[in-house]
Structures are given as structure tokens and as C-alpha cells.
C-alpha positions in Angstrom: 22.3 -5.1 1.4 18.8 -4.5 -0.1 19.7 -1.2 -1.9 16.3 -1.0 -3.7 14.4 -1.6 -0.5 16.3 1.0 1.5 16.0 3.5 -1.4 12.3 3.1 -1.6 11.8 3.4 2.2 14.0 6.5 2.2 12.0 8.0 -0.7 8.7 7.5 1.1 10.0 9.0 4.3 11.7 12.0 2.6 8.7 12.6 0.4 6.4 12.8 3.5 8.7 15.1 5.3 9.2 17.4 2.3 5.5 17.5 1.5 4.8 18.4 5.2 7.2 21.3 4.9 5.9 22.5 1.6 2.2 22.1 2.6 2.5 25.0 5.0 3.1 27.4 2.1 0.5 26.0 -0.3 -3.2 27.0 -0.7 -5.8 24.5 0.4 -7.3 24.4 -3.1 -3.9 23.4 -4.6 -3.4 20.7 -1.9 -6.8 19.3 -2.8 -5.9 19.1 -6.4 -2.6 17.4 -5.5 -4.5 14.8 -3.5 -6.8 14.2 -6.5 -3.7 13.6 -8.7 -2.5 11.0 -6.2 -5.9 9.3 -6.4 -5.7 9.3 -10.2 -2.2 7.9 -10.2 -3.2 5.1 -7.7 -6.2 4.2 -9.8 -4.1 4.1 -13.0 -1.7 1.6 -11.2 -4.7 -0.5 -10.0 -6.2 -0.6 -13.5 -2.8 -1.8 -14.8 -2.4 -4.6 -12.2 -6.0 -6.0 -11.9 -6.3 -7.3 -15.5 -3.4 -9.6 -14.8 -5.6 -11.8 -12.6 -5.9 -15.4 -13.8 -8.6 -16.7 -11.4 -11.2 -14.0 -10.7 -13.1 -16.1 -8.1 -9.9 -16.7 -6.0 -9.1 -13.0 -6.0 -12.6 -11.9 -5.1 -12.8 -14.5 -2.4 -9.5 -13.4 -0.9 -10.3 -9.7 -0.9 -13.9 -9.9 0.2 -13.2 -12.6 2.8 -10.2 -10.8 4.2 -12.1 -7.6 4.3 -14.9 -9.2 6.3 -12.3 -10.7 8.7 -10.4 -7.4 8.9 -13.6 -5.5 9.7 -14.5 -8.0 12.4 -11.0 -7.6 13.9 -11.2 -3.8 13.3 -7.8 -3.7 11.8 -8.3 -0.2 10.5 -9.4 1.0 13.9 -6.5 -0.6 15.7 -4.0 0.9 13.2 -5.5 4.3 13.5 -5.5 4.3 17.3 -1.8 3.2 17.2 -1.0 6.0 14.8 -2.6 8.5 17.1 -0.6 7.2 20.1 2.6 7.3 18.1 2.1 10.8 16.9 1.1 12.2 20.2 -0.6 15.5 21.1 1.3 17.5 18.5 -0.5 15.9 15.6 -3.8 15.4 17.5 -4.2 19.2 17.4 -3.4 19.5 13.7 -6.7 19.8 11.8 -5.0 18.9 8.5 -4.0 15.5 9.9 -6.7 13.0 8.8 -5.8 9.6 10.3 -8.0 7.8 7.7 -6.0 9.4 4.9 -2.7 8.3 6.5 -4.1 4.8 6.8 -4.7 4.8 3.0 -1.2 6.0 2.4 0.2 3.2 4.5 -1.7 0.6 2.5 -0.6 2.1 -0.9 3.0 2.3 0.1 3.4 -0.9 2.1 1.0 -3.3 0.6 0.8 -2.4 -3.1 1.7 -5.2 -5.5 4.7 -3.3 -7.0 6.5 -2.8 -3.7 5.9 -6.3 -2.5 7.0 -7.9 -5.8 10.0 -5.5 -6.0 11.1 -6.6 -2.5 10.7 -10.3 -3.3 12.5 -9.9 -6.6 15.4 -8.1 -5.0 15.6 -10.8 -2.3 15.6 -13.7 -4.8 17.7 -12.3 -7.7 19.4 -9.2 -6.3 17.7 -7.1 -9.0 16.7 -3.8 -7.4 15.4 -2.1 -10.6 11.8 -2.5 -9.7 12.1 -0.9 -6.3 14.4 1.8 -7.7 11.8 2.8 -10.2 9.1 2.6 -7.7 11.0 4.9 -5.3 10.5 7.8 -7.7 6.7 7.2 -7.8 6.5 6.7 -4.1 8.5 9.9 -3.4 6.0 11.9 -5.5 3.0 10.2 -3.9 4.1 10.6 -0.3 5.1 14.2 -1.1 1.6 14.9 -2.3 0.1 13.3 0.7 2.4 15.2 3.0 1.1 18.6 1.7 -2.2 17.7 3.4 -1.2 15.4 6.2 1.9 17.3 7.3 5.2 15.6 8.3 3.3 12.7 9.9 3.0 11.3 6.3 6.6 10.2 6.8 5.3 7.5 9.2 4.4 5.5 6.0 8.1 5.0 5.6 8.3 3.2 8.9 5.3 1.0 8.3 6.5 0.2 4.7 9.9 -0.9 6.2 8.1 -3.5 8.3 5.8 -4.8 5.5 8.3 -4.8 2.7 11.0 -6.3 4.9 8.7 -9.1 5.7 8.2 -10.0 2.1 11.9 -9.5 1.4 12.8 -12.0 4.1 10.1 -14.5 3.3 10.6 -14.4 -0.5 12.5 -17.6 -0.7 9.9 -19.4 1.4 7.1 -18.2 -0.9 9.0 -18.8 -4.1 8.1 -22.6 -4.5 4.4 -21.6 -4.4 4.7 -18.7 -6.9 3.5 -20.3 -10.1 2.5 -18.0 -13.0 -1.2 -18.2 -12.0 -0.5 -17.5 -8.3 1.9 -14.6 -9.2 -0.8 -13.1 -11.5 -3.4 -13.3 -8.8 -1.0 -11.9 -6.3 -0.4 -8.9 -8.4 -4.1 -8.4 -9.1 -4.8 -8.5 -5.3 -2.3 -5.7 -4.8 -4.1 -3.8 -7.5 -7.5 -4.4 -5.7 -6.1 -2.9 -2.5 -4.8 0.1 -4.5 -8.2 0.5 -6.1 -10.0 0.4 -2.8 -7.6 3.1 -1.5 -8.0 5.4 -4.6 -11.8 5.2 -4.5 -11.8 6.1 -0.8 -9.5 9.0 -1.5 -12.0 10.2 -4.2 -14.8 9.9 -1.6 -16.5 7.4 -3.8 -16.3 4.5 -1.4 -16.4 4.0 2.4 -14.5 0.8 2.3 -11.3 0.9 4.4 -8.3 -0.7 2.5 -6.5 -1.4 5.8 -9.2 -4.0 6.6 -8.3 -6.0 3.5 -4.5 -6.1 3.8 -4.5 -9.7 4.8 -5.6 -10.6 1.3 -2.0 -10.2 0.0 -1.1 -13.3 2.2 -4.3 -15.3 1.8 -4.4 -15.0 -2.0 -1.5 -17.5 -2.3 -3.2 -20.5 -0.5 -6.6 -19.6 -1.8 -5.4 -19.7 -5.4 -3.5 -22.9 -4.9 -6.5 -24.6 -3.3 -8.8 -23.2 -6.0 -6.7 -24.8 -8.7 -6.6 -28.1 -6.8 -10.3 -28.4 -6.0 -12.2 -26.3 -8.5 -12.0 -27.2 -12.2 
């Protein structure tokens, strides 16, 4: 049983629900400050992960290429419309519910490099320490998001269950391709997604991180091909 994965998903869900309940009793100014703190935390994680990249060109190609593809497919729009359908009329009428912010939360929780690598590590070695540690950070982050979004922030737990379970189940399939260089670029790509999300939360960028989520898959073949054909 993937104890670490289950714990992390539970932490995200519980954090969102708790934040939603607390948010009703907090002042708007304080909630804005809490969201700024989440943005700072996300940027700190991104700045830790991005310097690990080994082949900058491969990472940039994957992120920018997948962002263009995601924009053409309107991944962010499709996800947002699906969220609104799932939440129904109750949350449509809630002015504090910003679907674009929830989209950022979903990317941070479900497609950040730490969660993905933690899921893959637990699958391959049984070591759940990465996800257990991440669960604490994810609880705090989803709680802070929940103060503004409301209980709907708990939806990030469900989407994270899907994405992290995918990497947990496919870990052994991906393992043969995870050289040190590929692994480093994989982590850096997760950092790039986190950075895009944090900058959007700060209002410094209009880029939508959901449109770039495919890069966490494409970075593996792109890095391998780059090493093979580009000296």
C-alpha cells in the first residue's frame, strides 16, 4: 500500500477543507497575505529545483513547446470548465472562488517535481519519506489556498490522486530511461511549472501553468533525443 501517496493526498484534501472553513472567519487582508506566502514558498521550491537542470535547451524546448501545444489545445480552459461543472451552482455563486487560482493549485500539488519523484521513489523502493515530508508542506499550502478559494480547494486532492497515481504506477516503466541527466532535467521541469504558477499567483505573469503540464512527460524523450543527436 502506498502509504506516502495516500498521506500526501489526504493532507492536500484536509488542508483545502480546513482552509475553507477557516477562511470564513479571516479578514480579506490576511487571506491576501497568506496567498502571498504561498507564492513565496512555491517560488523558493522552484528556485531550488531549477538549478538542477543538466541540459537547459532540452528543458526550455519541452516547457515552451508543451506550453504552445497546451495553449492550442486549450488545456487550461478545458480543465477550468470541468472544474465549474464538478463544483456546480454552489461554488459558481461564490465570489471568492477563482477558478484560475484553483487551476494553479492543481498544478502545484499534482505536477510539482517533488510529488512526482516522491511517488516514483515509493513505487520503486518502498521509501515513503519524500512524500511524508511533502505532505506537511502540501497541507500548509492547500490550507492557505483554501482560505481564499473555500472548501473547493480540496478538489486538488482528487486531481493529485490521479496524476501522482499515474507516476506511481508507471515508475518501473520509466525507470530504465531515468539516467542522472534525465532525472535532473525532470526535476528542473517540475521546478519550471512551479515557477510559472508562483509568478501567476503574484500577478507578474499571465502564463497559465496548466497549459504546460505535458512537459513533465515530454522532458524524458526530449532529453534522451537531445543527448543522442546534439553534441
